[in-house]
C-alpha positions in Angstrom: 186.7 111.9 75.0 187.1 115.6 75.0 188.1 117.8 78.0 188.1 121.4 78.5 191.6 122.6 78.3 191.4 126.5 78.3 189.1 129.3 79.0 188.9 132.8 77.4 187.1 135.6 78.7 186.7 138.8 76.9 185.1 142.3 77.5 183.1 143.0 74.3 181.5 146.4 73.7 179.6 148.0 71.0 179.2 151.8 70.8 175.5 151.9 70.2 175.1 155.0 72.4 176.5 157.1 69.3 173.3 156.2 67.4 170.9 156.1 70.4 170.3 152.3 69.7 169.0 150.8 73.1 168.2 154.4 74.7 165.5 154.5 77.1 164.2 156.6 80.0 166.5 154.8 82.6 169.4 154.4 80.3 170.2 157.1 77.6 174.0 156.2 76.7 173.9 152.3 76.5 177.0 150.5 74.9 175.6 147.1 74.3 178.2 144.8 75.8 178.9 141.5 76.3 181.0 139.3 79.0 182.1 136.7 76.5 183.1 133.4 77.4 184.8 130.4 75.3 185.3 127.1 76.6 188.0 125.5 74.6 188.5 121.6 74.3 191.0 119.2 72.9 188.5 117.7 70.5 187.0 118.3 67.4 183.3 118.7 66.3 181.2 116.7 63.6 182.7 119.0 61.1 186.2 118.8 61.9 186.5 122.0 63.5 187.9 122.6 67.0 185.2 121.9 69.4 184.6 124.8 71.9 181.6 126.2 73.9 180.7 130.1 73.6 178.4 131.9 75.9 177.9 135.5 77.0 175.7 137.8 79.3 174.6 141.0 78.3 175.4 144.6 79.9 175.4 148.1 78.5 179.0 149.1 78.8 181.1 150.2 82.1 181.3 147.6 84.4 181.3 144.8 81.6 184.9 144.0 82.7 183.9 143.2 86.3 181.6 140.6 84.9 184.1 139.2 82.7 186.7 138.9 85.4 184.1 137.0 87.8 183.3 134.7 84.6 187.2 134.1 84.4 187.3 132.9 88.1 184.1 130.8 87.8 185.0 129.0 84.5 188.5 128.2 86.0 186.6 125.3 87.9 185.5 123.6 84.8 189.3 123.2 83.2 190.1 119.6 83.1 186.6 118.3 83.0 185.3 115.8 80.7 182.7 117.4 78.4 180.6 114.1 78.1 180.7 113.7 81.9 179.2 117.5 82.0 176.6 116.7 79.6 175.3 113.4 81.6 174.9 116.1 84.6 174.2 119.5 83.9 172.0 119.9 86.9 175.2 119.0 88.8 177.6 121.2 87.0 175.0 124.2 87.7 175.2 123.4 91.3 178.8 123.1 91.6 179.2 126.7 89.8 176.5 128.3 91.9 177.5 126.8 95.3 180.9 128.6 95.9 180.2 130.1 99.3 182.6 133.0 98.9 181.3 134.2 95.4 177.9 133.7 96.4 178.4 136.2 99.4 179.1 138.7 96.9 175.3 138.1 95.8 173.9 135.7 96.2 172.1 134.8 93.2 171.9 138.3 92.0 174.3 141.1 90.6 177.9 140.5 89.1 178.2 137.0 90.3 174.8 135.9 88.7 175.5 137.5 85.6 178.8 136.3 85.2 177.7 132.6 85.9 175.2 132.9 83.4 177.7 133.5 80.6 179.7 130.6 81.9 176.9 128.3 82.3 175.5 129.6 78.5 178.8 128.6 77.1 178.6 125.0 78.9 175.0 124.6 77.6 176.4 125.4 74.2 179.3 123.3 74.4 177.2 120.1 75.6 174.9 120.7 72.4 177.7 121.1 70.0 178.8 117.9 71.4 175.5 116.2 70.8 175.2 117.9 67.4 171.8 119.5 68.2 170.6 123.0 69.2 170.0 123.6 72.7 166.4 123.9 72.4 166.5 120.3 71.0 168.6 118.9 73.4 166.2 119.9 76.2 163.0 119.1 74.4 164.3 115.6 73.9 164.7 114.9 77.5 162.2 112.9 79.5 160.1 114.8 82.1 162.3 113.6 85.0 165.6 114.4 83.0 164.5 118.1 82.5 163.2 118.5 85.8 166.7 117.3 87.1 168.1 119.6 85.0 166.1 122.7 86.7 167.0 124.5 89.8 163.9 123.9 92.1 165.4 125.1 95.3 163.5 127.4 97.6 160.5 126.9 95.1 158.4 124.1 97.0 155.9 126.2 98.4 154.9 127.3 94.7 156.2 124.3 92.7 157.0 120.7 93.8 159.2 118.4 91.7 156.3 116.1 91.3 154.1 119.1 90.0 156.8 119.9 87.5 157.2 116.4 86.1 153.4 116.6 85.9 153.3 119.6 84.0 155.6 118.3 81.5 153.8 114.9 81.3 150.9 116.5 79.8 152.7 117.7 76.6 155.0 114.9 76.4 153.1 113.0 73.7 152.4 115.8 71.4 155.9 117.4 71.4 156.6 116.4 67.7 153.2 118.1 66.7 154.5 121.6 68.1 157.8 121.2 66.5 156.1 120.8 63.2 154.1 123.7 63.7 156.8 126.1 64.7 159.0 124.8 61.5 156.1 126.1 59.5 155.1 129.4 61.0 158.0 130.4 63.4 157.7 131.7 66.8 155.6 135.0 66.9 157.9 138.0 67.4 157.4 141.7 68.1 159.9 144.4 67.5 161.4 147.1 70.0 163.6 148.5 67.1 161.2 151.3 66.1 160.7 152.6 69.6 164.0 153.4 71.4 163.4 156.9 73.4 166.3 158.8 71.8 164.9 158.4 68.1 163.4 161.7 66.5 159.6 161.7 65.8 160.5 161.3 62.1 162.6 158.3 62.7 160.0 156.9 64.9 157.5 157.4 62.3 159.6 155.6 59.6 160.5 152.7 61.6 157.0 151.9 62.8 155.7 152.1 59.1 158.7 149.9 58.2 157.5 147.4 61.0 153.9 147.6 59.6 155.1 147.0 56.1 157.2 144.0 57.5 154.1 142.5 59.0 154.4 143.1 62.6 151.4 143.2 64.8 153.3 143.9 67.9 155.4 147.0 68.3 156.8 148.5 71.6 157.8 151.9 72.4 160.2 153.3 75.1 158.4 155.9 77.5 159.0 157.6 80.8 161.1 160.8 80.3 158.4 163.1 79.4 154.6 162.7 79.5 153.9 165.3 76.6 156.7 163.5 74.7 154.8 160.1 75.4 151.7 161.4 74.4 152.9 162.7 71.2 155.0 159.7 70.4 152.4 157.2 71.2 150.0 158.9 69.0 152.3 158.7 66.2 152.7 155.0 66.7 149.1 154.5 67.0 148.3 156.2 63.9 150.8 154.1 62.0 149.9 151.0 63.6 145.8 151.5 63.2 143.4 150.2 65.6 144.2 146.4 65.3 147.9 146.0 66.0 149.2 145.9 69.3 151.4 148.8 71.0 153.5 147.9 73.9 155.1 150.6 76.2 158.2 150.2 78.4 159.3 152.6 81.2 162.3 150.6 82.3 161.8 151.2 85.9 161.7 155.2 86.1 158.4 155.7 88.0 157.4 155.2 91.8 153.9 153.4 92.0 151.6 156.4 92.2 153.4 158.0 89.3 153.3 154.8 87.4 149.4 154.8 87.8 148.8 158.1 86.8 151.1 158.2 83.9 149.9 154.9 82.5 146.2 155.9 82.9 147.1 159.2 81.0 148.5 157.2 78.0 145.6 154.5 78.1 143.9 156.3 75.1 146.5 154.7 73.1 145.2 151.2 74.1 148.8 149.8 75.2 148.6 146.1 75.5 151.1 146.1 78.5 153.3 148.7 80.6 156.7 146.9 80.9 158.8 147.6 84.2 156.7 150.5 85.4 158.8 150.8 88.6 161.7 149.2 90.6 162.2 145.6 89.5 162.2 144.6 92.9 159.0 146.0 94.1 156.8 142.8 94.1 153.8 144.5 95.8 154.1 147.8 93.9 153.8 145.9 90.6 150.9 144.1 92.1 149.2 147.5 92.9 150.1 148.9 89.6 148.5 146.0 87.9 145.1 146.2 89.9 144.9 150.0 89.3 145.7 150.1 85.2 143.8 147.0 84.4 143.0 145.9 81.8 146.4 147.1 80.4 148.7 144.4 81.4 151.9 144.4 83.7 154.9 142.9 82.1 158.4 142.6 83.8 161.2 140.4 84.6 164.4 141.6 82.4 165.9 142.6 85.9 164.2 139.9 88.0 167.5 138.5 89.5 166.6 135.2 90.0 163.8 132.3 90.3 162.9 133.1 93.8 161.7 136.7 92.7 159.8 135.4 89.8 158.1 132.9 92.5 157.0 135.8 94.6 155.7 137.9 91.4 153.3 135.2 90.4 152.4 134.3 94.1 151.4 138.1 94.4 149.6 138.1 91.0 151.9 141.0 90.2 152.3 140.5 86.4 150.4 139.6 83.3 153.7 138.8 81.0 156.8 137.2 82.6 160.1 138.7 80.6 162.6 136.7 81.7 166.5 137.1 80.5 168.6 134.7 79.5 171.8 136.8 80.7 170.4 137.6 84.1 169.1 134.2 85.2 171.7 131.6 85.7 171.5 130.0 82.6 169.2 127.2 81.3 169.0 125.5 84.6 167.2 128.5 86.2 165.2 129.4 83.1 163.5 126.0 83.1 162.5 126.3 86.7 161.0 129.7 85.6 159.1 128.4 82.7 157.7 125.6 84.9 156.7 128.1 87.4 155.1 130.5 84.9 153.3 127.2 83.5 152.0 126.4 86.9 150.5 130.0 87.1 149.1 130.3 83.9 151.1 133.3 82.9 152.6 133.5 79.2 156.3 133.9 79.0 157.6 136.8 76.7 161.3 136.7 77.0 163.3 140.1 77.0 165.7 140.3 73.9 166.9 143.8 73.8 170.4 143.4 73.9 173.5 141.9 72.1 173.1 138.0 71.7 170.0 137.7 73.8 167.9 137.0 70.6 170.0 134.5 69.7 169.4 132.7 72.8 165.9 133.5 73.7 164.7 131.7 70.3 165.6 128.3 72.1 164.0 129.6 75.2 160.6 130.2 73.5 160.7 127.1 71.4 161.3 124.9 74.4 158.5 126.5 76.6 156.0 125.7 73.5 157.0 122.3 72.6 157.9 120.9 76.1 156.5 123.3 78.8 153.7 125.3 78.4 152.3 123.7 74.9 150.6 127.1 73.9 151.5 130.3 72.0 148.4 132.1 73.5 149.4 135.5 74.8 153.0 134.8 73.7 155.3 136.8 71.6 159.2 137.1 71.8 161.0 140.5 72.0 163.2 141.1 68.5 165.6 144.0 68.0 167.2 143.9 64.5 170.8 145.0 66.0 174.3 143.3 66.2 173.1 140.1 64.7 175.7 140.3 62.0 178.6 139.7 64.8 177.3 136.1 65.4 178.3 132.9 63.5 174.8 131.7 63.6 172.5 134.6 63.7 168.9 134.6 64.6 166.4 134.8 61.8 163.2 136.3 61.7 161.0 135.3 58.7 157.1 136.4 57.9 155.7 132.9 56.7 152.3 134.0 56.5 151.2 134.5 60.1 153.7 137.7 60.6 157.2 137.7 61.5 158.5 135.1 63.6 161.6 133.2 65.0 163.0 130.6 62.5 163.4 127.4 64.7 167.1 127.0 65.2 168.8 124.1 63.4 172.3 124.4 64.0 173.9 122.6 66.9 174.6 124.7 70.2 173.0 127.9 71.7 173.6 130.2 68.7 176.4 132.3 71.1 179.6 132.1 68.9 180.7 135.2 68.2 182.9 136.1 64.9 186.6 136.2 65.9 187.0 139.3 63.9 184.3 141.1 65.8 185.7 140.1 69.2 188.9 141.4 68.1 187.7 144.6 67.0 185.2 145.5 69.8 187.0 144.1 72.6 187.5 146.7 75.3 189.5 148.8 75.6 192.5 147.6 73.2 189.9 146.7 70.1 190.4 148.9 67.0 186.6 150.2 67.5 188.0 151.7 71.0 191.6 152.3 71.1 191.3 155.6 69.8 188.8 156.9 72.2 185.8 156.3 69.6 183.2 155.5 71.9 181.9 157.4 74.8 183.4 155.1 77.5 180.8 156.3 79.9 177.9 154.3 80.2 175.7 153.2 83.1 176.4 150.9 85.8 172.9 150.1 86.8 172.4 147.2 84.6 
């Protein structure tokens, strides 16, 4: 028997604003941050190390302390719980943590309290997968269709997806799951890079990084746009020149435009043949996205990193407002809600291309993309998962992207857990505000609360 005996929650921030990593039209001074949760138990794992679960949610600096405090309050409810009992009913664990009516009032199911419960549940999933000795994707993929649907939060979705429909979607792919696992173990899960295209980079750096991405085999590269049309025309021209005619260029406006402005701006950039425009307007504007999609076709519309919950995704899909669904593993309430969104996307035939432009997100989304292909959608058509080459050195089980002949792809995770454990030395160094990286006012300390 293993019981949770202690919870640690840390406010961890990396001063990425100093090098313009993560810069875009909305967020020029992002300090990539994590509300980091550790669930400690009174047991050891299979290697004799203390058994614990590690989870996080992603923010971009100031306000991360608010998320950490909310997570601290939510995680307290897990102290004293038996890990095997949690593992037997992760759907029930999700419901108990999201049912606190007083905390829900602060959301509900959005904002600080949803970000924080994501961190807590991510740690819980990491813990039960470590207890089982398997990676999270495998824990979920090995479930029967009924068991996986019991994990998913289908509340408020029955007008778009019933429980029977969800089970039917999973049953279609049940007999051939092993074939798709074998396929991914050879080729990896297709990846694209955003690391070349942050808005604060100089033209010289943009050119160099695009060339490095092409040399590395990337066929999909994303650029940030939206601050200046003249700058965007020049920067997209540089990128298209380096990419050539056959590789894919994606552009991301990070919510800065009104609907008419988005349409005009994307049409102006259409000469560079972008595959998609990402977050062209307010992330809450379902009908605005639908209008933009209709007026900029055949350029696709991608969104979802700021989509609060499964209900909003349901509405985007019902309104035919997106071509690529970009769920975020720190914004949704962990895998329980993510599985529901994967099932919705499969029902509507929309590819899931998760957002991963933040600390720890690549580590988590690799599990989600593998699960989607193996057990839910059964397809790689139109699917490519974001990769940014930043901050992986701070994780004990860092993501690995490798070119196996089909272009760069995520190597299928094999170690137990959700790949979310950070090195203790990194937490100590970058803990805010008393870690050595921050104690001397080295970082700007002035970052956006909009995230």
